[in-house]
N, C-alpha and C positions, 0 to 999 in steps of 0.2 A: 739375185741377190738384186738390191736395187744401187741401179750405176747412177747416181742423180749426181753424189757428189763430183763423184772420179770423172762425170763428164762436167761439171763444171771447173774442175782443176785444171783439164784441158783446155776448155775455154780462155782462163785465163793464160794460159802457158801458152796458147795460140796466140793471144791478146801480144801479148809482150815478144813473142817469138814476130808479127807482124813488126816491130822495132827494126829487127834485124836488118832489114835494108840500109840504114842509116850507113855513110862510109864513118863514122868513126866507130862503131860497135865492133867489138872481136874478141882481143885479146883481155884477161883480167890481170888486173896490175899486181897483185900476190901470187902470180905464178902459177893459178889456176887454169880450170881448162874453160876453153874461148869456145863462143856462140857454136862452130860446129862439133865441139866435142862434146857439151854439151846435149844438145841433140841427138848424134851418133849412141850416147849412154840409154839416153832416155826409150831410141829404137828396141836397143841391146835389148834391156830392162824389161820393157812390156811386151816382146818375143819371146822372152824368155817365162815372161809369168803367164801368159797367152798358151803358151805349149805346158807349163805347169795345168793348166787347168785343162786344156785338153787330155795331157795322161790321166789326170784324175778320171774323167766323164769315162777315159776307154779302159780303167778299171786296171792302171799301173799304180804304182806310187813314187810318180818321180821327185825328187828334193830342188829342191833351189840355192842355189851357192851365186852369188853376184860378181863375182871376184872374174869374172870374161868381160862383164860390161862397166869396169874399172880399169880396164888393160888399154893402154894408152897402143900398143899396136894396133888391136883390135878396132880402137873408136877409130884411127888410121884408115882401117879399112874398108869399115863404115862412112867413112865418108868417102873414100876416091868412089866408092861404088853410084855415085850423086851425080849430079849435076852438076849441083852450087849450091848453096842454100837454101835453096828455093824448091831447090826439090828436097833437099833432106825435111822441110815443115813439112811440105805437103804429104811425105811419106810418115811424119810423126804423127797429122791430122787422121790419115788412114789408120793407121797399124793405133792409133788410140781408139776408134770406132771399133773397130774389129776387137780388141781388148775387152772393150765392155758390153759389143753385142756376145761374145763369150760368155762373161759377167753375168749378164742379164737374165739367159736361159741355165746355170745352174741352179740344179738343185739344192734343196735346203741341206739334202745327204754329201752331196760332192760339196758343196764348201763348207763344210764342217770337218772334213778329208784334215786330217794333222799332216803336214808337208816339212819334211825335214828341212831346217834354213840354216843360210849361214848367209850373215850380212856382216861389208866391212866398211869401212866410211872413212875414210882418212888417214889410211893404214894402220886402222883400228876397228878392234871386232866389237861389235852394236849385236850381233847376234849369232845365236848358236844351239837352237832348239826348235822344236817340232811347231811350229804355227796355225793354226787353223787356213785351208785356202784365202775367206774367207776375208779373214785379215792381211796377207797378202796383198791380197786385192785393196783393201779399204786402208794400207798402209801407204799406198800409192797418193789416193784424197787427203786423207788426214795428212801426211808428212813429207813424200816423195814427190809428189810433182810440185807442191808450192815452195820447196827447196829449191825447184832447180829455176822454179819462174822466179824468184828473187833472184838469181844469178843471173839472169840473162838481165832482168834489168837492170842490175848494178853494176853490168857490163859497158852500160850507156853513157861516155862523158860527157858530163853538160857544157854546157853551151852557153859564156857568158855573155852578158847581153850587155850589148853598148851601152855604155855611158854617154850620156849627152855633155855635145864639146868636148868626146875626147876622140881620135882617131883609133 
């Protein structure tokens, strides 16, 4: 598989994550996930898809179900296993590399294996059907990682510019 687009998507995400050191970045105003939960979600998804890919290579027929990566208890557990946001970011970086390295080595045959998949988003069913393994991986680059990059960027609180003559 060609992971150029996926690697680029993660580069943009990690650039956005570099802004996470700002003290005003963290909680979503719409009761959405905070920055750490977004990062934990990405770790969960990436590990799940890497496990599916390795399962396919091993000859098993795994399934993909993203519900565990949406579970707040699981996200909190992942966050607690890290020493802070910088550690979460480093883990996202290294795990994205692992996932891309696995995908780079997939044969065309393995990439075309249909994986029974269940995807939810905001408590709504998005997908409940088999998807080629390559489709799961490409979906990260085309949609999943960019959506979460945007979420991270949206968490930034605009800093007002001082108006001359006003304190």
